[in-house]
N, CA, C and O atoms as a Tripos MOL2 file, in Angstrom:
@<TRIPOS>MOLECULE
protein
  240   239    60     0     0
PROTEIN
NO_CHARGES

@<TRIPOS>ATOM
      1 N          93.7480  109.9850   96.9000 N.3       1 UNK1
      2 CA         94.8970  109.7370   96.6810 C.3       1 UNK1
      3 C          95.4940  109.2610   95.7150 C.2       1 UNK1
      4 O          96.5600  109.8010   95.4210 O.2       1 UNK1
      5 N          95.1030  108.2920   95.0280 N.am      2 UNK2
      6 CA         95.7300  107.5510   93.4610 C.3       2 UNK2
      7 C          95.5240  108.6620   92.4090 C.2       2 UNK2
      8 O          96.3760  109.0680   91.6190 O.2       2 UNK2
      9 N          94.1890  109.1040   92.5370 N.am      3 UNK3
     10 CA         94.0850  110.1900   91.4070 C.3       3 UNK3
     11 C          94.7470  110.8620   91.4600 C.2       3 UNK3
     12 O          95.1200  111.1900   90.3330 O.2       3 UNK3
     13 N          95.5820  111.7650   92.8140 N.am      4 UNK4
     14 CA         96.2740  112.7500   92.9740 C.3       4 UNK4
     15 C          97.7930  112.2150   92.2870 C.2       4 UNK4
     16 O          98.5530  112.8610   91.5670 O.2       4 UNK4
     17 N          97.9110  111.0070   92.7110 N.am      5 UNK5
     18 CA         99.0830  110.5340   92.2520 C.3       5 UNK5
     19 C          99.3350  110.1640   90.3260 C.2       5 UNK5
     20 O         100.2480  110.2760   89.5080 O.2       5 UNK5
     21 N          97.9330  109.7020   90.3460 N.am      6 UNK6
     22 CA         98.2740  109.5650   88.6830 C.3       6 UNK6
     23 C          98.1210  111.2240   87.9830 C.2       6 UNK6
     24 O          98.6810  111.6800   86.9870 O.2       6 UNK6
     25 N          97.1290  111.8930   88.9420 N.am      7 UNK7
     26 CA         97.2810  113.9130   87.8600 C.3       7 UNK7
     27 C          98.7950  114.3540   88.2440 C.2       7 UNK7
     28 O          99.2900  115.3010   87.6330 O.2       7 UNK7
     29 N          99.3770  113.8280   89.0310 N.am      8 UNK8
     30 CA        100.6480  114.2050   89.4770 C.3       8 UNK8
     31 C         101.8050  113.6050   88.2440 C.2       8 UNK8
     32 O         102.4090  114.3700   87.4920 O.2       8 UNK8
     33 N         101.9800  111.8990   88.2210 N.am      9 UNK9
     34 CA        102.5520  111.2670   87.1210 C.3       9 UNK9
     35 C         102.7170  111.6450   86.0170 C.2       9 UNK9
     36 O         103.8110  111.7750   85.4680 O.2       9 UNK9
     37 N         100.9790  112.0130   85.2570 N.am     10 UNK10
     38 CA        100.7320  112.2390   84.2620 C.3      10 UNK10
     39 C         101.2830  114.0380   83.6260 C.2      10 UNK10
     40 O         101.7410  114.4370   82.5550 O.2      10 UNK10
     41 N         100.9970  114.5840   84.6910 N.am     11 UNK11
     42 CA        101.5080  116.0280   84.4550 C.3      11 UNK11
     43 C         102.8460  116.5130   84.6200 C.2      11 UNK11
     44 O         103.0480  117.6870   84.3100 O.2      11 UNK11
     45 N         103.8480  115.7820   85.0770 N.am     12 UNK12
     46 CA        105.0670  115.9080   85.6990 C.3      12 UNK12
     47 C         106.0790  114.8680   85.0790 C.2      12 UNK12
     48 O         107.2350  114.7440   85.4830 O.2      12 UNK12
     49 N         105.5980  114.2380   84.1980 N.am     13 UNK13
     50 CA        106.3200  113.1960   83.2640 C.3      13 UNK13
     51 C         107.1070  112.2630   84.6400 C.2      13 UNK13
     52 O         108.3310  112.2570   84.7730 O.2      13 UNK13
     53 N         106.2950  111.6200   85.4540 N.am     14 UNK14
     54 CA        106.6430  110.4670   86.6260 C.3      14 UNK14
     55 C         107.8920  111.2930   87.6350 C.2      14 UNK14
     56 O         108.7030  110.5990   88.2480 O.2      14 UNK14
     57 N         107.9260  112.4260   87.7000 N.am     15 UNK15
     58 CA        108.7810  112.9980   88.8510 C.3      15 UNK15
     59 C         107.7610  113.6240   90.0980 C.2      15 UNK15
     60 O         106.8230  114.4180   90.0260 O.2      15 UNK15
     61 N         108.2380  113.0630   91.0120 N.am     16 UNK16
     62 CA        107.2390  113.2710   91.7850 C.3      16 UNK16
     63 C         108.1170  114.2870   93.0620 C.2      16 UNK16
     64 O         109.3020  114.5450   92.8530 O.2      16 UNK16
     65 N         107.6410  114.6500   93.9580 N.am     17 UNK17
     66 CA        107.9240  115.7840   95.0870 C.3      17 UNK17
     67 C         108.4200  114.3590   95.8750 C.2      17 UNK17
     68 O         108.0820  113.2180   95.5620 O.2      17 UNK17
     69 N         109.5070  114.8400   97.2180 N.am     18 UNK18
     70 CA        109.2180  113.9480   98.3720 C.3      18 UNK18
     71 C         107.5290  114.1810   99.2080 C.2      18 UNK18
     72 O         106.6410  113.3830   99.5070 O.2      18 UNK18
     73 N         107.5990  114.8620   99.2790 N.am     19 UNK19
     74 CA        106.4830  115.1920  100.1480 C.3      19 UNK19
     75 C         105.3810  114.0360   99.2040 C.2      19 UNK19
     76 O         105.2200  112.8160   99.2250 O.2      19 UNK19
     77 N         105.0150  114.7290   98.7270 N.am     20 UNK20
     78 CA        103.9770  113.2710   97.9690 C.3      20 UNK20
     79 C         103.9760  111.8290   97.6600 C.2      20 UNK20
     80 O         103.1020  110.9650   97.5890 O.2      20 UNK20
     81 N         105.4910  111.8700   97.4710 N.am     21 UNK21
     82 CA        105.7910  110.1300   98.0630 C.3      21 UNK21
     83 C         105.0900  109.9680   99.3510 C.2      21 UNK21
     84 O         104.2240  109.1950   99.7590 O.2      21 UNK21
     85 N         105.8160  111.0500   99.9070 N.am     22 UNK22
     86 CA        105.6540  110.3370  101.5060 C.3      22 UNK22
     87 C         104.1290  110.5780  101.6520 C.2      22 UNK22
     88 O         104.0370  109.8570  102.6460 O.2      22 UNK22
     89 N         103.2590  110.8740  101.5230 N.am     23 UNK23
     90 CA        101.4780  110.5980  101.7470 C.3      23 UNK23
     91 C         101.6220  109.4650  101.2280 C.2      23 UNK23
     92 O         102.0320  108.5220  101.9040 O.2      23 UNK23
     93 N         101.2450  109.3160   99.6430 N.am     24 UNK24
     94 CA        101.2530  107.9080   99.1020 C.3      24 UNK24
     95 C         101.5940  107.0450  100.0250 C.2      24 UNK24
     96 O         100.6930  106.2180  100.1710 O.2      24 UNK24
     97 N         102.6370  106.8350  100.8260 N.am     25 UNK25
     98 CA        102.8380  105.8210  101.0870 C.3      25 UNK25
     99 C         102.9110  105.5760  102.4740 C.2      25 UNK25
    100 O         103.6820  104.7540  102.9680 O.2      25 UNK25
    101 N         101.9040  106.4660  103.2850 N.am     26 UNK26
    102 CA        101.0550  106.5300  104.3200 C.3      26 UNK26
    103 C          99.2970  105.9150  103.7480 C.2      26 UNK26
    104 O          98.3740  105.6730  104.5270 O.2      26 UNK26
    105 N          99.2350  105.7730  102.1550 N.am     27 UNK27
    106 CA         98.3210  105.5500  102.0740 C.3      27 UNK27
    107 C          98.3770  103.7650  101.7700 C.2      27 UNK27
    108 O          97.5940  102.8620  102.0620 O.2      27 UNK27
    109 N          99.8770  103.7950  100.9500 N.am     28 UNK28
    110 CA         99.6210  102.6690   99.8890 C.3      28 UNK28
    111 C         100.9050  101.7550  100.5570 C.2      28 UNK28
    112 O         101.9280  102.3480  100.9000 O.2      28 UNK28
    113 N         100.7770  100.1790  100.7290 N.am     29 UNK29
    114 CA        102.1400   99.2750  101.3900 C.3      29 UNK29
    115 C         103.0660   99.7170   99.7200 C.2      29 UNK29
    116 O         102.5140  100.3450   98.8160 O.2      29 UNK29
    117 N         104.2810   99.2920   99.6680 N.am     30 UNK30
    118 CA        105.0880   99.0720   98.9840 C.3      30 UNK30
    119 C         104.8120   98.7050   97.7230 C.2      30 UNK30
    120 O         105.0560   99.3740   96.7190 O.2      30 UNK30
    121 N         104.2730   97.5790   97.7660 N.am     31 UNK31
    122 CA        103.6380   96.4150   96.3600 C.3      31 UNK31
    123 C         102.8030   97.5120   96.2910 C.2      31 UNK31
    124 O         103.4070   98.5600   96.0610 O.2      31 UNK31
    125 N         101.3820   97.6240   96.4410 N.am     32 UNK32
    126 CA        100.2400   98.7110   96.1720 C.3      32 UNK32
    127 C         100.9800   99.7820   94.9850 C.2      32 UNK32
    128 O         100.6920   99.9970   93.8080 O.2      32 UNK32
    129 N         101.6950  100.1440   95.5800 N.am     33 UNK33
    130 CA        102.4140  101.7600   95.2630 C.3      33 UNK33
    131 C         103.2280  101.0320   93.7870 C.2      33 UNK33
    132 O         102.9100  101.5030   92.6950 O.2      33 UNK33
    133 N         104.1150  100.0530   93.8340 N.am     34 UNK34
    134 CA        104.6400   99.6120   92.5600 C.3      34 UNK34
    135 C         103.2700   99.2900   91.5890 C.2      34 UNK34
    136 O         103.1080   99.9580   90.5680 O.2      34 UNK34
    137 N         102.3970   98.3370   91.9320 N.am     35 UNK35
    138 CA        100.7580   97.9840   90.6880 C.3      35 UNK35
    139 C         100.2940   99.8940   90.3560 C.2      35 UNK35
    140 O          99.9980  100.4970   89.3250 O.2      35 UNK35
    141 N         100.4150  100.2530   91.5820 N.am     36 UNK36
    142 CA         99.7580  101.8740   90.8320 C.3      36 UNK36
    143 C         100.8220  102.6910   89.4610 C.2      36 UNK36
    144 O         100.6830  103.0060   88.2790 O.2      36 UNK36
    145 N         101.5050  102.7310   90.1450 N.am     37 UNK37
    146 CA        103.1800  103.4210   89.0820 C.3      37 UNK37
    147 C         103.0100  102.0070   87.5640 C.2      37 UNK37
    148 O         102.8400  102.5090   86.4530 O.2      37 UNK37
    149 N         103.0490  100.8470   87.6030 N.am     38 UNK38
    150 CA        102.9210   99.6060   86.9030 C.3      38 UNK38
    151 C         101.4470  100.3980   85.8600 C.2      38 UNK38
    152 O         101.5420  100.5580   84.6430 O.2      38 UNK38
    153 N         100.2790  100.7650   86.6190 N.am     39 UNK39
    154 CA         99.4480  100.7760   86.0600 C.3      39 UNK39
    155 C          98.8290  102.3600   84.9820 C.2      39 UNK39
    156 O          98.1580  102.3940   83.9510 O.2      39 UNK39
    157 N          99.2450  103.1210   85.5570 N.am     40 UNK40
    158 CA         99.4040  104.4710   85.7390 C.3      40 UNK40
    159 C         100.4800  104.3120   84.5620 C.2      40 UNK40
    160 O         100.0380  105.2030   83.8370 O.2      40 UNK40
    161 N         101.4120  103.8820   83.9690 N.am     41 UNK41
    162 CA        103.1530  103.6050   83.3510 C.3      41 UNK41
    163 C         101.9140  103.3230   82.1700 C.2      41 UNK41
    164 O         101.3380  104.1700   81.4870 O.2      41 UNK41
    165 N         101.6530  101.3270   82.1840 N.am     42 UNK42
    166 CA        101.5190  100.9440   80.9100 C.3      42 UNK42
    167 C          99.9090  101.4400   80.1470 C.2      42 UNK42
    168 O          99.6350  101.2830   78.9580 O.2      42 UNK42
    169 N          98.9430  102.0960   81.2700 N.am     43 UNK43
    170 CA         98.6280  103.1030   80.2370 C.3      43 UNK43
    171 C          98.6690  104.1990   79.7800 C.2      43 UNK43
    172 O          97.7260  104.5420   79.0670 O.2      43 UNK43
    173 N          99.3680  104.7930   79.9350 N.am     44 UNK44
    174 CA        100.4690  105.8700   79.3830 C.3      44 UNK44
    175 C         100.8460  105.3930   78.1920 C.2      44 UNK44
    176 O         100.3120  105.7620   77.1460 O.2      44 UNK44
    177 N         101.7460  104.5780   78.2450 N.am     45 UNK45
    178 CA        102.7400  104.2900   77.3820 C.3      45 UNK45
    179 C         100.8450  103.4820   76.1670 C.2      45 UNK45
    180 O         100.9260  103.9250   75.0220 O.2      45 UNK45
    181 N         100.1260  102.9820   76.2700 N.am     46 UNK46
    182 CA         99.2240  102.1840   75.5610 C.3      46 UNK46
    183 C          98.8040  103.0310   74.6230 C.2      46 UNK46
    184 O          98.7620  102.7390   73.4280 O.2      46 UNK46
    185 N          98.3400  104.5410   75.2840 N.am     47 UNK47
    186 CA         97.9180  105.9310   74.7180 C.3      47 UNK47
    187 C          98.3870  106.4690   73.6270 C.2      47 UNK47
    188 O          97.9010  106.7790   72.5390 O.2      47 UNK47
    189 N          99.7980  106.5450   74.2880 N.am     48 UNK48
    190 CA        100.8320  106.8360   73.8030 C.3      48 UNK48
    191 C         100.7800  106.2080   71.7620 C.2      48 UNK48
    192 O         100.7650  106.7560   70.6600 O.2      48 UNK48
    193 N         100.7710  105.0350   72.2240 N.am     49 UNK49
    194 CA        101.2890  104.1620   70.9680 C.3      49 UNK49
    195 C          99.6350  104.2610   70.1390 C.2      49 UNK49
    196 O          99.7310  104.2150   68.9120 O.2      49 UNK49
    197 N          98.6510  104.3470   70.5110 N.am     50 UNK50
    198 CA         97.6110  104.3710   69.5060 C.3      50 UNK50
    199 C          97.3480  105.6450   69.2590 C.2      50 UNK50
    200 O          96.7310  105.7690   68.2010 O.2      50 UNK50
    201 N          97.6660  107.1120   70.0630 N.am     51 UNK51
    202 CA         97.9070  108.5280   69.0240 C.3      51 UNK51
    203 C          98.8430  108.5270   68.3390 C.2      51 UNK51
    204 O          98.6470  109.2420   67.3570 O.2      51 UNK51
    205 N         100.3670  107.8060   68.3580 N.am     52 UNK52
    206 CA        101.1340  107.5680   67.3670 C.3      52 UNK52
    207 C         100.3530  106.7180   66.3280 C.2      52 UNK52
    208 O         100.2420  107.3290   65.2650 O.2      52 UNK52
    209 N          99.7650  105.4550   66.3230 N.am     53 UNK53
    210 CA         99.3760  104.7220   65.4210 C.3      53 UNK53
    211 C          98.1220  105.6080   64.8890 C.2      53 UNK53
    212 O          98.0440  105.4370   63.6730 O.2      53 UNK53
    213 N          97.3310  106.2990   65.2530 N.am     54 UNK54
    214 CA         95.9020  106.8950   64.8580 C.3      54 UNK54
    215 C          94.9570  106.1360   65.0330 C.2      54 UNK54
    216 O          93.9220  106.3660   64.4090 O.2      54 UNK54
    217 N          95.0160  105.1530   65.8140 N.am     55 UNK55
    218 CA         93.8730  104.5160   66.0210 C.3      55 UNK55
    219 C          92.8460  105.2270   67.1040 C.2      55 UNK55
    220 O          93.1750  106.0310   67.9770 O.2      55 UNK55
    221 N          91.5530  104.7410   66.8360 N.am     56 UNK56
    222 CA         90.7110  105.4530   67.3690 C.3      56 UNK56
    223 C          90.0910  104.2260   68.0180 C.2      56 UNK56
    224 O          90.1460  103.0680   67.6040 O.2      56 UNK56
    225 N          89.2480  104.8740   69.5470 N.am     57 UNK57
    226 CA         88.6860  103.7160   70.3570 C.3      57 UNK57
    227 C          87.6080  103.7550   69.4440 C.2      57 UNK57
    228 O          87.3740  104.6250   68.6050 O.2      57 UNK57
    229 N          86.9710  102.7140   69.6940 N.am     58 UNK58
    230 CA         85.7850  101.9950   69.0410 C.3      58 UNK58
    231 C          84.7120  102.7830   70.3810 C.2      58 UNK58
    232 O          84.8480  102.8440   71.6030 O.2      58 UNK58
    233 N          83.8170  103.2170   69.5820 N.am     59 UNK59
    234 CA         82.8000  103.4220   70.6860 C.3      59 UNK59
    235 C          81.8130  102.8570   70.6870 C.2      59 UNK59
    236 O          81.2360  102.6450   69.6200 O.2      59 UNK59
    237 N          81.3150  102.4430   71.8520 N.am     60 UNK60
    238 CA         80.6600  101.2730   72.5410 C.3      60 UNK60
    239 C          78.7630  101.8500   72.2970 C.2      60 UNK60
    240 O          77.8460  101.1530   72.7300 O.2      60 UNK60
@<TRIPOS>BOND
     1     1     2 1
     2     2     3 1
     3     3     4 2
     4     3     5 am
     5     5     6 1
     6     6     7 1
     7     7     8 2
     8     7     9 am
     9     9    10 1
    10    10    11 1
    11    11    12 2
    12    11    13 am
    13    13    14 1
    14    14    15 1
    15    15    16 2
    16    15    17 am
    17    17    18 1
    18    18    19 1
    19    19    20 2
    20    19    21 am
    21    21    22 1
    22    22    23 1
    23    23    24 2
    24    23    25 am
    25    25    26 1
    26    26    27 1
    27    27    28 2
    28    27    29 am
    29    29    30 1
    30    30    31 1
    31    31    32 2
    32    31    33 am
    33    33    34 1
    34    34    35 1
    35    35    36 2
    36    35    37 am
    37    37    38 1
    38    38    39 1
    39    39    40 2
    40    39    41 am
    41    41    42 1
    42    42    43 1
    43    43    44 2
    44    43    45 am
    45    45    46 1
    46    46    47 1
    47    47    48 2
    48    47    49 am
    49    49    50 1
    50    50    51 1
    51    51    52 2
    52    51    53 am
    53    53    54 1
    54    54    55 1
    55    55    56 2
    56    55    57 am
    57    57    58 1
    58    58    59 1
    59    59    60 2
    60    59    61 am
    61    61    62 1
    62    62    63 1
    63    63    64 2
    64    63    65 am
    65    65    66 1
    66    66    67 1
    67    67    68 2
    68    67    69 am
    69    69    70 1
    70    70    71 1
    71    71    72 2
    72    71    73 am
    73    73    74 1
    74    74    75 1
    75    75    76 2
    76    75    77 am
    77    77    78 1
    78    78    79 1
    79    79    80 2
    80    79    81 am
    81    81    82 1
    82    82    83 1
    83    83    84 2
    84    83    85 am
    85    85    86 1
    86    86    87 1
    87    87    88 2
    88    87    89 am
    89    89    90 1
    90    90    91 1
    91    91    92 2
    92    91    93 am
    93    93    94 1
    94    94    95 1
    95    95    96 2
    96    95    97 am
    97    97    98 1
    98    98    99 1
    99    99   100 2
   100    99   101 am
   101   101   102 1
   102   102   103 1
   103   103   104 2
   104   103   105 am
   105   105   106 1
   106   106   107 1
   107   107   108 2
   108   107   109 am
   109   109   110 1
   110   110   111 1
   111   111   112 2
   112   111   113 am
   113   113   114 1
   114   114   115 1
   115   115   116 2
   116   115   117 am
   117   117   118 1
   118   118   119 1
   119   119   120 2
   120   119   121 am
   121   121   122 1
   122   122   123 1
   123   123   124 2
   124   123   125 am
   125   125   126 1
   126   126   127 1
   127   127   128 2
   128   127   129 am
   129   129   130 1
   130   130   131 1
   131   131   132 2
   132   131   133 am
   133   133   134 1
   134   134   135 1
   135   135   136 2
   136   135   137 am
   137   137   138 1
   138   138   139 1
   139   139   140 2
   140   139   141 am
   141   141   142 1
   142   142   143 1
   143   143   144 2
   144   143   145 am
   145   145   146 1
   146   146   147 1
   147   147   148 2
   148   147   149 am
   149   149   150 1
   150   150   151 1
   151   151   152 2
   152   151   153 am
   153   153   154 1
   154   154   155 1
   155   155   156 2
   156   155   157 am
   157   157   158 1
   158   158   159 1
   159   159   160 2
   160   159   161 am
   161   161   162 1
   162   162   163 1
   163   163   164 2
   164   163   165 am
   165   165   166 1
   166   166   167 1
   167   167   168 2
   168   167   169 am
   169   169   170 1
   170   170   171 1
   171   171   172 2
   172   171   173 am
   173   173   174 1
   174   174   175 1
   175   175   176 2
   176   175   177 am
   177   177   178 1
   178   178   179 1
   179   179   180 2
   180   179   181 am
   181   181   182 1
   182   182   183 1
   183   183   184 2
   184   183   185 am
   185   185   186 1
   186   186   187 1
   187   187   188 2
   188   187   189 am
   189   189   190 1
   190   190   191 1
   191   191   192 2
   192   191   193 am
   193   193   194 1
   194   194   195 1
   195   195   196 2
   196   195   197 am
   197   197   198 1
   198   198   199 1
   199   199   200 2
   200   199   201 am
   201   201   202 1
   202   202   203 1
   203   203   204 2
   204   203   205 am
   205   205   206 1
   206   206   207 1
   207   207   208 2
   208   207   209 am
   209   209   210 1
   210   210   211 1
   211   211   212 2
   212   211   213 am
   213   213   214 1
   214   214   215 1
   215   215   216 2
   216   215   217 am
   217   217   218 1
   218   218   219 1
   219   219   220 2
   220   219   221 am
   221   221   222 1
   222   222   223 1
   223   223   224 2
   224   223   225 am
   225   225   226 1
   226   226   227 1
   227   227   228 2
   228   227   229 am
   229   229   230 1
   230   230   231 1
   231   231   232 2
   232   231   233 am
   233   233   234 1
   234   234   235 1
   235   235   236 2
   236   235   237 am
   237   237   238 1
   238   238   239 1
   239   239   240 2
@<TRIPOS>SUBSTRUCTURE
     1 UNK1         2 RESIDUE 1 A UNK
     2 UNK2         6 RESIDUE 1 A UNK
     3 UNK3        10 RESIDUE 1 A UNK
     4 UNK4        14 RESIDUE 1 A UNK
     5 UNK5        18 RESIDUE 1 A UNK
     6 UNK6        22 RESIDUE 1 A UNK
     7 UNK7        26 RESIDUE 1 A UNK
     8 UNK8        30 RESIDUE 1 A UNK
     9 UNK9        34 RESIDUE 1 A UNK
    10 UNK10       38 RESIDUE 1 A UNK
    11 UNK11       42 RESIDUE 1 A UNK
    12 UNK12       46 RESIDUE 1 A UNK
    13 UNK13       50 RESIDUE 1 A UNK
    14 UNK14       54 RESIDUE 1 A UNK
    15 UNK15       58 RESIDUE 1 A UNK
    16 UNK16       62 RESIDUE 1 A UNK
    17 UNK17       66 RESIDUE 1 A UNK
    18 UNK18       70 RESIDUE 1 A UNK
    19 UNK19       74 RESIDUE 1 A UNK
    20 UNK20       78 RESIDUE 1 A UNK
    21 UNK21       82 RESIDUE 1 A UNK
    22 UNK22       86 RESIDUE 1 A UNK
    23 UNK23       90 RESIDUE 1 A UNK
    24 UNK24       94 RESIDUE 1 A UNK
    25 UNK25       98 RESIDUE 1 A UNK
    26 UNK26      102 RESIDUE 1 A UNK
    27 UNK27      106 RESIDUE 1 A UNK
    28 UNK28      110 RESIDUE 1 A UNK
    29 UNK29      114 RESIDUE 1 A UNK
    30 UNK30      118 RESIDUE 1 A UNK
    31 UNK31      122 RESIDUE 1 A UNK
    32 UNK32      126 RESIDUE 1 A UNK
    33 UNK33      130 RESIDUE 1 A UNK
    34 UNK34      134 RESIDUE 1 A UNK
    35 UNK35      138 RESIDUE 1 A UNK
    36 UNK36      142 RESIDUE 1 A UNK
    37 UNK37      146 RESIDUE 1 A UNK
    38 UNK38      150 RESIDUE 1 A UNK
    39 UNK39      154 RESIDUE 1 A UNK
    40 UNK40      158 RESIDUE 1 A UNK
    41 UNK41      162 RESIDUE 1 A UNK
    42 UNK42      166 RESIDUE 1 A UNK
    43 UNK43      170 RESIDUE 1 A UNK
    44 UNK44      174 RESIDUE 1 A UNK
    45 UNK45      178 RESIDUE 1 A UNK
    46 UNK46      182 RESIDUE 1 A UNK
    47 UNK47      186 RESIDUE 1 A UNK
    48 UNK48      190 RESIDUE 1 A UNK
    49 UNK49      194 RESIDUE 1 A UNK
    50 UNK50      198 RESIDUE 1 A UNK
    51 UNK51      202 RESIDUE 1 A UNK
    52 UNK52      206 RESIDUE 1 A UNK
    53 UNK53      210 RESIDUE 1 A UNK
    54 UNK54      214 RESIDUE 1 A UNK
    55 UNK55      218 RESIDUE 1 A UNK
    56 UNK56      222 RESIDUE 1 A UNK
    57 UNK57      226 RESIDUE 1 A UNK
    58 UNK58      230 RESIDUE 1 A UNK
    59 UNK59      234 RESIDUE 1 A UNK
    60 UNK60      238 RESIDUE 1 A UNK
């Protein structure tokens, strides 16, 4: 469910259909949903920043 949510948020810039949101609510508490959105958004923002600054990730 978390991966489906992430895929949809990334593909549709955070727009969630009511049906998907209701399914998410069946699996996660409100606090967990907030944490998921925060993690998805912050990782996405960091990626945009790195791309804009032309910073490549170090290879391990």
